[in-house]
VEXDREN-2710 file (C-alpha; in Angstrom, 1 decimal):
% VEXDREN-2710
k/r/px/py/pz
1/MET/116.0/90.4/108.7
2/THR/114.3/93.0/110.9
3/ARG/114.1/96.6/109.9
4/SER/111.5/98.2/112.1
5/ILE/113.2/101.6/111.7
6/VAL/113.2/101.7/108.0
7/PRO/111.4/104.9/106.9
8/SER/108.3/104.7/104.8
9/VAL/108.7/106.0/101.2
10/ALA/105.0/106.1/100.5
11/PRO/104.4/109.9/100.9
12/ALA/107.3/110.7/98.7
13/LEU/106.3/108.1/96.2
14/VAL/102.9/109.7/95.8
15/LEU/104.6/113.1/95.1
16/ALA/107.1/111.5/92.7
17/VAL/104.6/109.5/90.6
18/THR/102.3/112.5/90.5
19/ALA/105.1/114.5/88.9
20/LEU/105.8/111.7/86.5
21/PHE/102.3/111.1/85.3
22/THR/101.1/114.6/84.8
23/HIS/102.3/114.0/81.3
24/PRO/99.7/112.5/78.9
25/ALA/99.7/108.8/78.1
26/VAL/101.2/107.7/74.8
27/ALA/97.7/106.9/73.6
28/ALA/98.1/107.8/70.0
29/PRO/101.5/106.9/68.8
30/SER/103.1/108.8/65.9
31/ARG/102.3/107.3/62.5
32/GLN/105.6/108.6/61.0
33/GLY/107.5/105.8/59.6
34/VAL/104.6/103.4/59.9
35/ALA/104.2/101.2/56.8
36/THR/100.9/100.5/55.2
37/ALA/101.1/96.7/55.6
38/ARG/98.4/95.3/57.8
39/PRO/99.4/92.2/59.8
40/VAL/96.3/90.3/60.8
41/VAL/96.0/87.8/63.7
42/THR/93.0/85.7/64.7
43/THR/92.5/85.6/68.5
44/ASP/89.9/83.7/70.5
45/GLN/87.6/86.7/70.3
46/GLY/88.1/87.5/66.6
47/ARG/90.4/88.9/64.0
48/ILE/92.5/91.9/64.7
49/ALA/94.5/94.1/62.3
50/GLY/97.7/95.7/63.6
51/GLN/100.3/97.8/61.9
52/VAL/104.0/97.8/61.0
53/ASN/106.1/100.3/63.0
54/GLY/109.7/100.3/62.1
55/ARG/111.1/96.8/62.4
56/ALA/108.3/95.5/64.5
57/GLU/104.6/94.9/64.2
58/GLU/102.2/96.2/66.9
59/PHE/98.7/95.3/67.9
60/LEU/97.3/98.0/70.1
61/GLY/94.3/98.2/72.4
62/VAL/93.5/94.5/72.3
63/PRO/90.7/93.6/74.9
64/TYR/91.7/90.8/77.2
65/ALA/88.6/91.0/79.5
66/ALA/85.2/92.6/79.5
67/PRO/84.9/96.3/80.5
68/PRO/84.7/96.2/84.4
69/VAL/81.9/98.8/84.5
70/ASP/78.4/99.0/86.0
71/ASP/77.6/95.6/87.6
72/LEU/81.1/94.3/86.7
73/ARG/82.7/97.0/88.8
74/PHE/84.4/95.4/91.9
75/ARG/84.2/91.9/90.4
76/PRO/86.8/89.6/89.0
77/PRO/87.4/90.2/85.2
78/ARG/85.1/88.4/82.8
79/PRO/86.1/87.2/79.3
80/ALA/86.1/89.7/76.6
81/ALA/83.2/89.5/74.1
82/ARG/83.7/88.1/70.6
83/TRP/83.3/90.3/67.6
84/SER/82.6/89.7/63.9
85/GLY/84.8/91.0/61.1
86/THR/88.2/92.5/61.7
87/ARG/88.9/94.8/64.7
88/GLU/91.3/97.7/64.3
89/ALA/94.3/97.3/66.6
90/THR/96.2/100.4/65.7
91/ARG/95.3/102.8/68.6
92/GLN/96.1/102.3/72.3
93/ALA/93.3/102.1/74.7
94/PRO/92.6/104.4/77.7
95/ALA/94.5/104.1/80.9
96/CYS/92.7/102.9/83.9
97/VAL/91.2/105.5/86.3
98/GLN/94.1/107.2/88.1
99/PHE/93.9/107.6/91.9
100/LEU/96.0/110.6/92.5
101/PRO/94.7/114.2/92.5
102/VAL/96.8/114.9/89.4
103/GLY/96.8/112.0/87.0
104/LEU/97.1/111.6/83.3
105/SER/96.3/115.0/81.9
106/ASP/94.1/114.0/79.0
107/PRO/90.7/112.7/80.2
108/GLU/90.0/111.1/76.9
109/TYR/92.6/108.5/77.7
110/VAL/91.4/107.6/81.2
111/SER/88.5/105.3/81.7
112/GLU/87.0/102.4/83.7
113/ASP/86.8/100.6/80.4
114/CYS/90.5/99.9/80.4
115/LEU/91.3/96.2/80.4
116/TYR/93.4/96.1/77.2
117/LEU/96.9/95.2/76.3
118/ASP/99.4/95.9/73.5
119/VAL/101.3/93.2/71.7
120/TYR/104.7/93.8/69.9
121/ARG/106.4/91.2/67.7
122/PRO/109.3/91.1/65.2
123/ARG/108.2/91.7/61.6
124/HIS/107.2/88.7/59.6
125/SER/106.5/86.6/62.8
126/ARG/104.0/83.8/62.1
127/PRO/102.1/81.2/64.1
128/GLY/104.4/78.3/65.0
129/ASP/107.5/80.5/65.5
130/ARG/107.4/79.8/69.2
131/LEU/109.2/83.0/70.2
132/PRO/109.7/83.8/73.9
133/VAL/107.1/86.1/75.4
134/LEU/107.7/88.9/77.9
135/LEU/104.6/90.2/79.7
136/TRP/105.0/93.7/81.3
137/ASN/103.2/95.0/84.4
138/HIS/103.7/98.7/84.8
139/GLY/104.5/100.5/88.1
140/GLY/102.9/103.5/89.8
141/ALA/102.3/102.5/93.4
142/PHE/99.1/100.6/92.4
143/VAL/97.3/104.0/92.1
144/ILE/98.5/105.4/88.8
145/GLY/100.2/104.5/85.5
146/THR/99.4/102.7/82.3
147/GLY/101.0/100.1/80.1
148/THR/100.6/102.3/77.0
149/GLN/103.8/104.3/78.0
150/PHE/106.0/101.2/77.6
151/GLY/106.5/100.3/74.0
152/GLY/108.1/97.0/73.2
153/ARG/109.0/97.4/69.5
154/THR/112.8/97.5/70.0
155/MET/112.8/94.7/72.5
156/ALA/110.8/92.5/70.1
157/ASP/113.0/93.2/67.1
158/LEU/116.3/93.1/68.9
159/THR/115.7/89.9/70.9
160/GLY/113.2/88.0/68.7
161/SER/110.6/88.1/71.4
162/VAL/106.9/88.9/71.7
163/VAL/106.3/91.7/74.2
164/VAL/102.9/92.2/75.9
165/SER/102.1/95.4/77.9
166/VAL/99.1/95.3/80.2
167/ASN/96.7/97.8/81.8
168/TYR/95.1/96.7/85.1
169/ARG/92.7/98.3/87.6
170/LEU/94.2/100.8/90.0
171/GLY/93.5/102.4/93.4
172/GLN/90.4/101.3/95.2
173/LEU/88.8/100.2/91.9
174/GLY/91.5/97.6/91.7
175/PHE/92.1/96.9/95.4
176/LEU/89.1/97.1/97.8
177/ALA/88.6/94.2/100.2
178/ALA/85.2/95.2/101.5
179/PRO/83.5/92.0/102.8
180/GLU/80.3/92.9/101.0
181/LEU/82.3/92.7/97.8
182/THR/84.8/89.9/98.5
183/ARG/82.1/87.4/99.5
184/GLU/80.7/87.7/96.0
185/ASN/83.6/85.8/94.5
186/GLY/84.9/82.3/95.3
187/LEU/88.4/83.6/96.2
188/GLY/87.1/86.0/98.8
189/SER/89.5/88.6/97.3
190/GLY/89.3/92.3/96.6
191/SER/92.6/92.4/94.7
192/TYR/90.8/93.0/91.3
193/GLY/94.0/94.5/89.8
194/LEU/95.9/91.2/90.4
195/LEU/93.0/89.2/89.0
196/ASP/93.2/91.5/85.9
197/GLN/96.9/90.6/85.6
198/ILE/96.1/86.9/85.9
199/ALA/93.3/87.3/83.2
200/ALA/96.0/88.9/81.0
201/LEU/98.3/86.0/81.6
202/ASN/95.5/83.5/80.7
203/TRP/94.7/85.5/77.6
204/THR/98.3/85.5/76.6
205/ARG/98.7/81.8/77.1
206/ASP/95.6/81.1/75.0
207/ASN/96.3/83.5/72.2
208/ILE/100.0/84.3/71.9
209/ALA/100.8/81.4/69.6
210/ALA/98.7/83.2/66.9
211/PHE/101.3/86.1/67.2
212/GLY/104.2/83.7/66.9
213/GLY/104.8/83.4/70.6
214/ASN/105.4/80.3/72.7
215/PRO/102.6/79.9/75.3
216/ALA/104.8/77.6/77.3
217/ASN/107.6/80.2/77.6
218/ILE/106.1/83.4/79.1
219/THR/108.3/85.6/81.3
220/LEU/106.4/87.8/83.8
221/TRP/108.1/91.2/84.0
222/GLY/107.5/94.3/86.1
223/GLN/109.0/97.4/87.7
224/SER/108.2/99.0/91.1
225/ALA/104.5/98.2/91.8
226/GLY/104.7/96.0/88.7
227/SER/107.5/94.1/90.3
228/ALA/105.5/93.8/93.5
229/SER/102.7/92.4/91.3
230/VAL/105.2/89.8/90.0
231/CYS/106.0/88.9/93.7
232/ALA/102.2/88.3/94.2
233/MET/102.0/86.2/91.0
234/LEU/104.9/84.1/92.2
235/THR/103.0/83.2/95.3
236/SER/99.4/83.0/94.1
237/PRO/98.0/79.5/93.4
238/ARG/95.9/81.1/90.7
239/ALA/99.0/82.0/88.7
240/ALA/100.7/78.6/89.0
241/GLY/101.8/77.3/85.6
242/LEU/101.0/80.5/83.7
243/PHE/104.6/81.7/83.3
244/SER/108.1/80.2/83.1
245/ARG/110.4/83.0/84.4
246/ALA/110.2/86.3/86.3
247/VAL/112.0/89.6/86.1
248/LEU/111.7/92.0/89.0
249/GLN/113.0/95.6/88.6
250/SER/113.1/97.8/91.7
251/GLY/110.4/96.0/93.6
252/PRO/111.9/93.4/95.9
253/CYS/109.3/91.0/97.5
254/THR/110.5/91.7/101.1
255/LEU/109.6/95.4/100.6
256/LEU/106.0/94.5/99.7
257/ARG/104.0/94.6/102.9
258/ALA/100.6/93.4/101.9
259/PRO/98.0/93.9/104.7
260/GLY/96.1/91.0/106.1
261/SER/92.5/90.5/105.0
262/ALA/91.1/91.8/108.3
263/ARG/93.0/95.1/108.2
264/ALA/92.2/95.5/104.5
265/ALA/88.5/95.0/105.2
266/GLU/88.6/97.6/107.9
267/ALA/90.3/100.1/105.5
268/ALA/87.8/99.3/102.8
269/GLY/84.9/100.0/105.2
270/ASP/86.4/103.4/106.0
271/PHE/86.8/104.2/102.3
272/ALA/83.3/103.1/101.5
273/ALA/81.9/105.4/104.1
274/ALA/84.0/108.3/102.8
275/ALA/82.6/107.5/99.3
276/GLY/79.0/107.8/100.5
277/CYS/78.3/104.1/101.1
278/PRO/78.3/103.7/104.9
279/ASP/75.6/101.0/105.2
280/PRO/77.0/97.5/104.9
281/ALA/73.5/96.2/103.9
282/THR/73.6/98.3/100.7
283/ARG/77.3/98.9/100.3
284/ALA/78.0/96.6/97.3
285/ALA/75.2/98.1/95.2
286/CYS/76.1/101.6/96.3
287/LEU/79.8/101.3/95.4
288/ARG/78.9/100.2/92.0
289/THR/76.9/103.4/91.3
290/VAL/79.2/106.0/92.9
291/PRO/80.8/108.1/90.1
292/ALA/84.5/107.4/89.7
293/THR/85.3/111.0/90.5
294/ASP/83.7/110.5/94.0
295/LEU/85.8/107.3/94.5
296/ILE/88.9/109.3/93.6
297/ALA/87.9/112.1/96.1
298/ALA/87.4/109.5/98.8
299/ALA/90.8/108.1/98.2
300/ARG/92.7/111.4/98.5
301/THR/93.6/110.8/102.1
302/ARG/94.0/107.1/101.4
303/THR/96.3/107.0/98.5
304/SER/97.9/103.7/99.4
305/ALA/96.5/100.7/97.6
306/GLY/97.5/97.3/96.7
307/PRO/96.9/93.6/97.2
308/ALA/96.0/92.1/100.5
309/TYR/96.8/88.5/101.7
310/GLY/94.8/85.9/103.6
311/ASP/92.4/84.9/100.8
312/GLY/92.2/82.4/98.0
313/LEU/94.1/84.6/95.6
314/LEU/97.1/85.4/97.9
315/PRO/97.0/83.1/100.9
316/ILE/100.0/84.4/102.7
317/GLN/102.4/87.3/102.6
318/PRO/104.5/86.9/99.4
319/SER/107.9/87.3/101.1
320/GLU/107.0/84.6/103.7
321/ALA/105.7/82.3/101.0
322/ILE/109.0/82.6/99.0
323/ALA/111.1/82.1/102.1
324/SER/109.2/79.0/103.1
325/GLY/109.3/77.5/99.6
326/ARG/105.6/77.7/99.0
327/TRP/105.6/79.6/95.7
328/ASN/105.5/79.1/91.9
329/LYS/109.2/78.3/91.4
330/VAL/110.8/79.7/88.2
331/PRO/114.2/81.2/87.4
332/VAL/114.4/84.9/88.6
333/LEU/116.2/88.0/87.4
334/ILE/116.1/90.7/90.0
335/GLY/117.8/94.1/90.6
336/SER/117.7/97.8/91.5
337/THR/119.2/101.1/90.5
338/ARG/122.2/102.5/92.2
339/ALA/120.4/105.5/93.8
340/GLU/116.7/104.5/94.0
341/ALA/115.7/107.0/96.7
342/LYS/116.5/110.1/94.7
343/PHE/113.2/109.6/92.9
344/PHE/111.3/109.7/96.2
345/LEU/113.2/112.5/97.8
346/ALA/113.1/114.8/94.8
347/GLY/109.6/115.9/95.6
348/THR/110.2/116.6/99.3
349/HIS/113.9/117.0/100.1
350/PRO/115.8/118.2/97.0
351/TYR/117.6/121.1/98.7
352/LEU/118.1/119.6/102.2
353/THR/120.6/121.3/104.5
354/ALA/123.1/119.6/106.7
355/ARG/121.1/120.5/109.8
356/GLU/117.8/119.3/108.2
357/TYR/119.5/116.0/107.3
358/THR/120.6/115.5/110.9
359/ASP/117.2/116.4/112.2
360/GLN/115.5/114.1/109.8
361/ILE/117.7/111.2/110.7
362/ASN/117.1/111.8/114.4
363/ALA/113.3/112.0/113.9
364/THR/113.2/108.9/111.8
365/TYR/115.7/106.6/113.7
366/GLY/115.4/107.7/117.3
367/PRO/117.9/105.9/119.5
368/ALA/119.6/104.4/116.5
369/ALA/120.2/107.8/114.8
370/PRO/123.8/108.2/116.0
371/GLN/124.7/104.8/114.4
372/VAL/123.0/105.9/111.1
373/LEU/124.8/109.3/111.2
374/ALA/128.1/107.6/111.8
375/ARG/127.6/105.3/108.9
376/TYR/126.3/108.1/106.6
377/PRO/128.1/111.3/107.6
378/VAL/126.8/114.2/105.6
379/ALA/130.5/115.3/104.9
380/GLY/131.0/112.0/103.1
381/TYR/128.6/112.9/100.3
382/PRO/128.3/115.6/97.7
383/SER/125.2/117.0/99.4
384/PRO/122.8/116.3/102.2
385/PHE/120.4/115.2/99.5
386/ASP/122.8/112.5/98.4
387/ALA/123.5/111.4/102.0
388/MET/119.7/111.0/102.6
389/SER/119.4/109.2/99.3
390/ALA/122.1/106.7/100.3
391/VAL/120.3/106.1/103.7
392/VAL/116.9/105.4/102.1
393/THR/118.3/103.5/99.1
394/ASP/120.4/101.2/101.2
395/SER/117.8/100.5/103.9
396/THR/115.0/99.9/101.5
397/PHE/115.6/98.9/97.9
398/ALA/119.2/97.7/97.9
399/CYS/119.1/95.6/101.0
400/HIS/115.6/94.3/100.4
401/THR/116.7/93.3/96.9
402/LEU/119.6/91.4/98.3
403/GLU/117.4/89.7/100.9
404/THR/114.8/88.8/98.3
405/ALA/117.6/87.5/96.0
406/ARG/118.9/85.3/98.8
407/SER/115.5/83.7/99.3
408/PHE/115.2/83.0/95.6
409/ALA/118.8/81.8/95.1
410/SER/118.5/79.1/97.7
411/GLN/115.8/77.5/95.6
412/VAL/116.1/78.5/91.9
413/PRO/118.6/80.0/89.4
414/THR/118.7/83.7/90.3
415/TYR/120.5/86.5/88.6
416/VAL/121.0/89.9/90.4
417/TYR/121.9/93.2/88.8
418/GLU/122.5/96.8/89.8
419/PHE/121.8/99.5/87.2
420/ASP/124.6/102.2/87.4
421/ASP/124.7/104.8/84.7
422/PRO/126.0/108.0/86.3
423/ARG/124.7/110.0/83.4
424/SER/121.2/108.4/83.0
425/PRO/118.4/110.7/81.9
426/THR/115.8/111.9/84.4
427/LEU/112.1/111.2/84.3
428/LEU/110.1/114.2/83.2
429/GLY/108.6/116.1/86.2
430/VAL/111.2/114.6/88.6
431/GLN/114.2/116.8/88.1
432/PRO/114.8/119.6/90.6
433/PRO/117.2/122.1/89.0
434/GLY/120.8/121.5/90.0
435/VAL/120.1/118.2/91.6
436/ASP/121.9/115.1/90.3
437/MET/119.1/112.6/89.6
438/ALA/121.1/109.9/87.8
439/ASN/120.4/106.3/88.8
440/ALA/117.1/107.2/90.5
441/HIS/114.2/104.8/90.7
442/SER/112.9/104.2/87.2
443/ALA/116.2/105.3/85.5
444/GLU/116.5/101.9/83.7
445/LEU/113.1/102.2/82.0
446/ALA/114.5/104.2/79.1
447/TYR/117.0/101.4/78.5
448/VAL/114.6/98.4/78.5
449/HIS/111.6/100.0/76.7
450/ASP/110.7/102.4/73.9
451/PHE/110.1/104.9/76.7
452/SER/110.3/108.6/76.0
453/LEU/109.3/110.3/79.2
454/THR/112.8/111.5/80.0
455/ASP/114.5/114.9/79.9
456/ARG/116.7/113.9/77.0
457/PRO/117.3/111.1/74.6
458/LEU/120.0/108.5/75.2
459/THR/123.4/109.1/73.7
460/ALA/124.9/106.7/71.1
461/GLU/126.9/105.1/73.9
462/GLN/123.8/104.7/76.1
463/ARG/121.8/103.3/73.2
464/ALA/124.4/100.6/72.7
465/PHE/124.3/100.0/76.5
466/ALA/120.5/99.8/76.3
467/ASP/120.7/97.2/73.5
468/ASP/123.1/95.1/75.6
469/ILE/120.5/95.2/78.5
470/LYS/117.7/94.3/76.2
471/ARG/119.6/91.4/74.8
472/ARG/120.3/90.1/78.3
473/TRP/116.6/90.3/79.3
474/GLY/115.7/88.6/76.0
475/ALA/118.2/85.8/76.5
476/PHE/116.8/85.2/80.0
477/ALA/113.3/85.1/78.6
478/ARG/114.4/82.6/75.9
479/THR/116.5/80.2/78.1
480/GLY/116.4/81.3/81.7
481/ASP/120.1/82.5/81.4
482/PRO/120.8/86.2/80.7
483/ASN/124.3/85.6/79.3
484/ILE/125.0/86.7/75.8
485/PRO/128.0/86.2/73.5
486/GLY/130.8/88.7/73.8
487/ALA/129.6/90.3/77.0
488/THR/130.7/90.1/80.6
489/ARG/129.6/86.8/82.1
490/TRP/126.7/87.1/84.6
491/PRO/126.9/84.2/87.1
492/ALA/123.9/83.1/89.1
493/THR/124.0/84.5/92.6
494/LEU/125.2/81.7/94.9
495/GLY/127.6/81.6/97.7
496/ARG/129.0/85.1/97.8
497/HIS/125.9/86.5/96.1
498/THR/127.5/87.9/92.9
499/VAL/125.8/91.0/91.4
500/LEU/126.3/92.2/87.9
501/THR/126.8/96.0/87.8
502/LEU/125.3/97.3/84.6
503/ASN/127.4/100.3/83.5
504/PRO/127.8/101.7/80.0
505/GLU/131.6/102.0/80.4
506/ARG/132.3/98.8/82.2
507/THR/129.8/96.2/83.1
508/ARG/131.3/94.0/85.8
509/THR/130.6/91.4/88.4
510/SER/130.8/92.3/92.1
511/THR/130.7/90.5/95.4
512/THR/130.6/93.6/97.5
513/PHE/127.0/94.7/97.0
514/ALA/126.1/94.0/100.6
515/ALA/129.1/96.0/101.8
516/ASP/128.5/98.8/99.3
517/HIS/125.0/99.3/100.7
518/GLN/125.8/98.4/104.3
519/CYS/123.2/95.6/104.4
520/GLY/124.8/94.0/107.4
521/PHE/124.3/97.2/109.4
522/TRP/120.7/97.6/108.3
523/ALA/120.0/93.9/109.2
524/GLY/120.8/94.7/112.9
525/ALA/120.1/98.4/113.1
526/ALA/116.6/98.0/114.6
527/SER/118.3/97.0/117.9
528/PRO/120.7/99.7/119.2
529/GLY/124.1/98.0/119.7
530/ASN/123.6/95.3/117.0
531/GLY/124.0/97.6/114.1
532/ALA/127.0/99.4/115.7
533/ASP/128.7/96.1/116.2
534/ALA/128.2/94.8/112.7
535/ASP/130.4/95.7/109.8
536/ALA/128.9/96.4/106.3
537/GLY/129.1/92.7/105.4
538/GLY/127.1/91.6/108.4
539/LYS/130.0/90.1/110.4
540/LYS/130.5/91.0/114.1
541/ARG/133.5/93.0/115.0
542/SER/135.8/91.4/117.6
END
């Protein structure tokens, strides 16, 4: 499927995630309601003492790798050191260094020493319980974010699962393919953030049985850039055999455009020069001594970051690997929200006029603009903002989700959803006054996590809906099938590509997702004439 005219959402993404993460990390959770019982677990590194919090037990700030500082900066993660005695695991660790001008607001909770994870399990879990495991990779465009904002207590209790939430290196500290650095490791890779995620997977496989989890039943789970990370793990030979299932939320693999190693190396050289390390002969040592603040400053005009392909970690582009069958095949659950693009447009176009909408479409789509305007007339939407949201949602997330699902479904059991709660709360900092932000990118996070960075708590009806979603995710993690007793049946997407619409009033199956989001049009819209001749389901008109 060719979409050369699909607009980039990267600039708006930077603004949106900036707004989201100007709020402090949940680094010191409330102790209200926390019991005094001290669950203790013995890991490969030593004993840790967690705490009871409500109906779950949590072990916070557990090191899964050595601090990637000093000479370990820009190197693959090393094993965490052992300790004697019992380590306290009741306080979350710092977030990794943030690569946006405005990041997490409390500097105490941002550090290069950040390779830690949190573990949540049902109360009274014991070794040998063999509970399913969900390992969460957070989003944030690979430049910002932290696993500490995504609590797993309710998921653990409600579904009888063990939930692991991970920090990994971000920005150029996590993704810098300078040849002077990449030739220092056997994989020839500068995707240190992905290597961190693999280290967390290995740690989980080796230690999760002590928490009551099943090391042979780990579901890799992510949203946005975290979902793109799952795409990479699905296609990396280094991750083969480390997980049994995959959940991808709002990060379809065909939307991940990883650069090739040559282009990534060129960008890394430019960054290194901007950071004060222009000489290739001394670049590696220089980059390991540059203060993190200077690295952030050098990245301000280079905010994009992420994995590159063409090395031993990620040999080929993930979407190509999946389409060709060269990937770590596991059952997949994948989906998106009904109005993803609202999140990205809120920082740049919240009060778009009809004239500005038309001008923007003309500037973005050129000769194909009349086709786009005919398909998305401004008069057909509540506002120009909603019209633009429909254009960007359909051409990027929705249709890429369907395309990715089709690749998966031809090879493995695949379950596709669309999140649609027209009254979903809005992420803090991404809520222009008077603009309807329901179903925007990240809207589902409050429903699958103990996630509080929203403008209001869920209603009783929404909490019941959220529990239903958690149970489906938990069933998928347990068996590879997200169906639960008493709920609308969720068929695997085969043939007509059935999608489950998750709605608090009426969850239902649909075979019209492609038509609803005009995916047939977007498949041919890059060639003027093709898109105009195709209906929303992709069939040519006679």
